[in-house]
N, C-alpha and C positions, 0 to 999 in steps of 0.2 A: 738302609741304616736302621739298626736296632734302637727301639725307643721303649719307654715305659710310661704308663699313665698311673699316677699316684693320687689317691684320694686322701682328704684330710682325716677320714675315719680309719686309715691305715691299710686299706686294700691296695694291692699293686697288680697291674695288668701288663704283661710283656707283649710287645708287638713290633711291627715294622713302620717306620716313619714314612710319610710322603709329604710332598710340597717343600717348603723351606726347612732347612736344618736348624730350627730354632726351638728354644724352650718357651712354652707359653702356659700361663695360668688363667683360670677363669672359673665361673660357676658351671658345673657339669649338669646338664639336663638331657632329656631324651625326647626324640621325635618319632611318632609312630607311622609316618607317611611312607608309602611304598615308592612314591616318586616325589619330585619337587625339590631335590637337593640343591639345584642351582638357585631357585627362588629363596630357599632357606639360607644359603650362604650369603646372599645379598640383601636379606631382610634386616633393616636397621634394628628391629625389635630384639634381635639376637646379640646386640652389642654386649661385649664382654663375656660371652658364654662359649663353652666348649660343648658341642652337641653330639650326642650319641644317637646314631640311626639304628632303630630296632630292625628295620628290614635288612637282610643279610648282604645283598649285593648292591653296591652303590657305585655310580659312575658309568653305568652301562650305556647311557645315551649321550654321554659327553657334556660339553658346555657349548652354548651358542649365544649369539648376540641378542636374541629376542627375549630371553627369559630372565634378564636381570631385574631386580627390584630396587636397586640403587646403583650409583656409579662405583662406589667403593664399599667393599664388604666391611661390616663391623664385627663379625663373628671372630672369636679368638682361636677356635680350632674345631676339628671334626674327628669323630670316632666311628669307625666302620668295621664290620666283620670281614668283608671281602671287597677290595678295591679293584674295579675293572680298569685295566690299562689298554683295552682295545674296544672302544665304544662302537656301536653299530647303529648309527642314525644319520640320515642324509643331511641334517642340519649341524652336525658336530663340527666344531672348529678347534676345540682344545680338549684334552683329557682333564679330569679333575686334578690329577697330580700336577699337570702343567699350569693350571689356573692357580693352584696354591703356591707353586714356586714363583709365579709371576707377581702375585699379590703379597708375598712374604707371610704366608699363613702356614701353620704347622698342623698336620693331621697324623693319625695313627690307625693302622689297619691290623687285622689278624688277631684281634682279641675277642673274648667271649662277650659280645654285646648283650646277650640274653642275661647273663649273670650280672653284668653291670646295671642293666635296667631293673632287675629285681632288687638290687641294693638301693637304687635311687627311689624305687617305689616304697621300700621298707623304711629307709632312713630319711628320705626327703632329699631335696637338692643339696649337693655337696660341693665344696671347693676342690678343685683338682688341678694337676699340672702335668703336661706332656714334657718329659725330660729325656736326656740321653740314657742309654742302657746302663752306664756305669755310675749314674748319679747316686749319691748316698740317700737312701730312702728315708731314714729317720729324720735327717736334717730337712728334707723337703716337706715331710709331714708337719714338723714343728713350724716351719715357715708359713705353710698354708693356714695353720690354726691362728697365726698372728697376722694374716693378711686381711686387709680391708680394701674392698674394691671401690672404685669411684662411684659417686651417687649423682654425677652430672651427665649421665649418658644421653639424655634428651638434648641438652645443649650441644653435645659433641656430634650428634648425627643430624640435627636440624639444619636446614639451609641457612646460610648466613645472610643472603640477600634475596629479596623477592624476585620471582620470575613468572612469566605469563605463558599460558597455553591457550592461544586465542580460539574462539568459537563464535558462532552466530546466535547461540541460544542463551539460556539463563546464565547469569553471572554468579559464579561461585568462588568464594575465598576458601582455599584449603590451608588450614593451619598445620604446618609440618612439625609434628613432634617426633618424627622418625618415619615419615610416610613411605609406604611402598608405592612404586610406580604403577602398580595395578589399580590403585584407587584413582590416580590421575587418568589412566587409560579408560576406566569405566565412565568417568565424567566426560572426557573428550569424545568418546564414542557416542555419547548422547548430545553432542554438539554444544556442551557447556563452554562458556568463556571463563576459564579458570585462572586465578592468580594464586600462586603458592607463596605463603609468607612464613617467616620465622616463628619459632615457638614463643618468643618474647614479645610478640605483637600485642598491642593494646586494643580494647574494644573500640575506643575512639578512632584509632587508625583504620580498623576494619570498616566501621560505619561510614567513614569518609569515602570509602571506595564504592558505597551504595550497592552492596551485593544483594542478590535475590536469596542467597542462602550461604551458610557457613558449614564447612566440613571439618571435623576434628579428627585427625589421623591417629593411627597406631603409633607405638613407640616403645622404647625399652624402659625397664626399671620400675621402681616403686612410684605409683602416682602421687604419693604425698611429697615426693622430692621435686615435683614440677611446680616451682614457685610462680605465682602470678596467674596460674590457670583458672582458679576459682573466680578471681576478680574479672578476668577476661570473659568467662562464660556468663557470670551474673550481669555483666555489662551488655551482653548480647541477647539474653533471654527476653522474649516478647517483642523484640525489635526486628528479628530476622530468624527464619527457620534454621534449625541446627540438626546435623546428623553426625553422631560420633561412632567411631569404630575402635574397638579394643582399648588402648590407653585412653582414647577420646571418650569412650563409654565410662571408664572409671573416673575420669576427671569431671564429667557431668554429674555423676553420683556424689562426688566429694563437694562440688560447688552447690549442690542442692541439700546438703546436710547429712548425707549418708556416709558410711565408712567403708573402707576396703581392708582386705587382709591378704597375707601371702599364702598361697596354696602349698601343700606339702611337696608336690612335684610338678605342678602346672599341667596345662593342656597344650600339647603341641603335636600337630599332625593334620592330615586331610581326611579324617574318618570319624569325626566326633558328631554323634546325633544330638540335635537340639529340638526341643518342642516349642512351637509357637502356641502360647496359651490362648491367644485370641482366635486363631484359625484352627486350633486343634490339629496341627499339621507338623510332621517331623521333617527336618532338613538335615542332610549329612554335610558337615561344615569343615572348613579349614580354620585351624586355631593355632595361636601362639601367644600364650600369656602365663605369667607366673603369679598374678594377683587376681582377686575377684571382689565383687561388691558384696558386702555383708547384707544379706536379705533382711535380717531382723532390724537393721538400722534404717530400712526404707519406710517403716511404719509411720514415722513422724515427719515425713517429707511429702512433697507434691509429686513424687515419682511413683509410677505404677509398673510392676514387674510384667513383662510381656513374653519372655523366653526363659527356659531353664535347660541346663545340660542334663541329658538322660543318664550319663555315666555316674554323676555324683550329685545331681540335683542342685548345683550351684547356679547363680544368676547368669543369664546370657543375654538379657535385653531389658530395656527400660523405655518408658514413654512419660513425658511430662503431662500432668493432669490439666494444666492451664495453658501453657505456651506450646508453640509448634516446635517440639524438640523430641527426638528419639535417638536411641543408640543401641548397638549390639556389641557383645563381647567378642564374637567370632569375626571372621573375615569374609564378607560377602563379595569382595572383589576376586576371590577364588584364585589367588596366585601363590601356590598352586591350587588346583581344584579341590573339590567339585564345585559346580556352578549353581547349586540348588538355591542359593540365597541372593544372587545378584539382582533379583527383582526389587530389592530394597533401594537400589539407586533410582529405579523408576518411581517408587513411592516417595522418595525425596524430591524428585522433580515435580510430582503431583502436589506435594505439600507446598513447594515454592510457588507454583502456579496459583493455588488457592489463596495463599497468603498475599500474593502480589495483587490479586484482583479484588480483595476485600477492602471495605472502607476501614481506615485506620482505627476508628473507635470500636470496631467489632472483631478485630483481627485475632484476639486471644480468647474468644468466647466459644469456639467450636472445636477445640482440640482435646477435650476431656475424654 
């Protein structure tokens, strides 16, 4: 079936549709990963977005039951240069086309993804729509210009009810702002006793669970749209160790008085170099975010910058100067890889052990 991708800026790309025969609109972004398309499709942080894959061949290892990051995908659509309809991997259970048809998702193949990426790099993130080949282009462009996308993505992808992943180790509460299952896997592999809670949980409710630590997950959208997060974090600071990832990182910054801003085209892919300023060590990281912490705004806060992106020098990590709390903008759970940074989960466990074994009056004196 012939399809078109139309951007609000007026560019039109002609290609072939796959998956469900539906029209779909969303924020068009690009991902630079060579692999990881299944994790990407099922990552709640892509809620409402149409993703262009810069790597030309997608779908070559199919879809399998082990690599999902959520039960239901929140992505709006996928754009690829070449779609592989004959995967060659022993774990393959579905083709990408079959998954999209099953989940009522629309994709488009056969377009010049390099040209599209250059447009997004130049103009920034744009609204776009995958439509039938005979759709009137001008009317679609006008409708896109007048389209406002929802700002409640976090509430739409967060769990509605708490659930447990039992373990014999440290007790961790994972606040689900759109959490990837990879975060839960890293915690359970370390035998943590994890309880996953909804994004609207209160600090009082978490403290009643008597956790050894709190994890703030990734998630979609503008961090300033996540109401109640600053109150939650300020109610936990100093009372329990906190580790934030991606959106969780931005929410910690906002709660401590810093600011965030929208990046021109975001960081998305499994090949982003990040410098650890404390260890003078570079990690190649998995990333997916459209917002970043304003470094200038950190000066009047109790936060210290710990990591920066080497591609554009934006902030990638923070540490609280007083309380046991740290965060990173990238994805140490490495779903997809690389796994350069999953040692951060071990550092979180060590932080929880230290905090747990200290006298209450001295707990916040040794984290500067």
